[in-house]
N, C-alpha and C positions, 0 to 999 in steps of 0.2 A: 395483459398488455392493452387490449381493447378498452377495458375499464379505465386504466391509467390514462390512455390517450384522451378518452372522453372527459374524464375528470379534470385533466389539465387543459383541455381545450386546444390540443395540438394534433397535428396529423402524423408526427413522428417523434421519436426520441433520438437525441444525438448519441447517447451511450446507454446501452442496456447491459447490466452486469449479472453474471452468474456469481452469486454472492456466497462467500464463506465455505469454499470447498475444503473439506478436512481430511477425508480418508480415501483409500483406494475404492471402497464401495461407492462413495460419492462420485468419483470419477467414472466408474463403470456405469452407474445408474444414469448419470447425466448424459454420457456420450453413447449409451447403448441404444438399440432400436426403440423408437418411441420416446426417447429421453428428451430432456429439456433442450439439449444442444440443437436438436433438429428444429425446434420452435424458434430458437434464437437465429439460426441461419436462415430459416424461411422468412422471419421478420426483416432481416437485413436485405434479403433478396427482393422482397416486396416493397422496400422503401419505408417501412414503418419504423425501422431502426437504422441509423447510419453506421454505428460501430458496436461491436460486441466486446465486452470485457469479462475478466474473471478476477475474483478476489479471494484472498486466503491469508490467514495469519497463524494457522496451527502447525503446519508442516511444510517447510520449504521444498521438500522433494515432491510432494503431491502437487504443489503449485507449479513447480518446474515441469512436471509431466503434463499438466493441463496446457501450459503455454507452448510446449513443444508439439503436442498432439492435436490441439483444438484450433480451429480457424478464428482466433480472437485477435482483436486490434489493440487491446490494452490489458494491463495487469495492475491491480492495487494490492500492495503488500506493506508490512511494517518496515519502516526506515528510521532507525534511531541507534544510539550508541550501544544499547543492549544487544541488538541484532548484530552489530559489527563485532561485538565480543563473542557471541555464540556461534556465528557463522551460519551459512545456509542461504538466507534470503538475500543478503547483500553481496556475498562473494560467489554465489552460484545462480540463483534465480534471476537477480537483476541483470547480470551480464548476458544471460541467455535470452532474456526478454529484449534487451537492446540489440543483440545480434539478429534477432528475428524482426526487428524494426517496430516493436510494440511501444506504445506510450506506457510510461511507468508512473503510477500515482502512488505517492508515499502516504501511508497512514500510520497511526500509533506514534506520531512524531513526539508528543509530549508524554506518552504512556499514561493517558488519562490523568495527567498531573503528577503521577508517581515518580517521574524522572527529574523533577525539579529539585535541585539542591543548591539554593542560593548561597548557603554558607560555604559551599565549595566553588562558587562562581558559575554554577550551571543554572541558568535562567531559561525562561521560555525562548528568549532570543537565541541563546546558545544552541538549544535543541533544534530550533527552526533552521538556523544557519547550517547546523550539521546535516540535516535532511536535505536541504537545498544544495549542499555541496556534493551530494552524491549524484550519480547519473540518472536523475529523475526528470520527468516531464513537468510534474506539478506535485504539490503536497496538499493534502486535506488535513488541516490542523484542527483537532477538536478543542475548541476553546470553552472551558467551563466557568471561567470568571472573567470579568471585564479586563483585568490586567493581561490576560492571555491574548485577548483581541488587540489591545494596545501594543503588545509585544509583536504580534504578527504584522501590524501596520508599520511599526518602526524598523523591522528587519529589512524592508525593502527601500529604505531611504538613506543613502543608496545601499544596495546589497553588496556585501563583501563576503565571498566564499571563504570557507575555512581552508587553510593550507593543510598539508598532511600532518605536520607537527601538531597543530591545534586539534585536529581530529584524533590523533593518537592519544593526546592528553585526556580528552573527554572519554574516549573508549576505556582507558585505564581506570578511570573512576568507577565505571560500572562493572568491570570484569569480575571482581570478587563475588558479586551478588547477581550476576547476569541470569543464571538459571531461575532464581527466585523472582527476579524482576520481570521475566517474560511471562507474566500472568495470562496473557491472551493465547499462549500456545497450549494451554491445558497442562497436563502432567508432563514434566520433563524428566 
């Protein structure tokens, strides 16, 4: 943290995240005596960090346990139609985070470009609208080509959330291959 603050030329970070929590062993190691969570809490108490976050995309139950048990302010997790089809992150983790008052940061919105199916009408705009139509605070959209950046800019002019019917139609497109498409979860 000290090196980061010095390198960036700042006296604090707005958000410091415990990144990519995957297993029960990770949870135990991070939150155990002398674990990273102690350093994060101390950094927040000393003013070097304003907010603490946790991120994960492998196991919704592990991330759910982290947000329930840890003194975090935000959670970053996958938000896309594949997740809506599989269940876990959107129907369990996200509501628990919102109930606790956490900020929710959507990631894996475009699935590294793998979720784009223009022939079926699923464009970057579609996936971004889907993510922003969930109960999220913000979305981090990984843009790998200039057209993704352009799509991101166009979604907000003006933004029109997807209604339930539109969301259901998009989810149905991914349902048959959802397990295979959730590449970031590891082995399903």
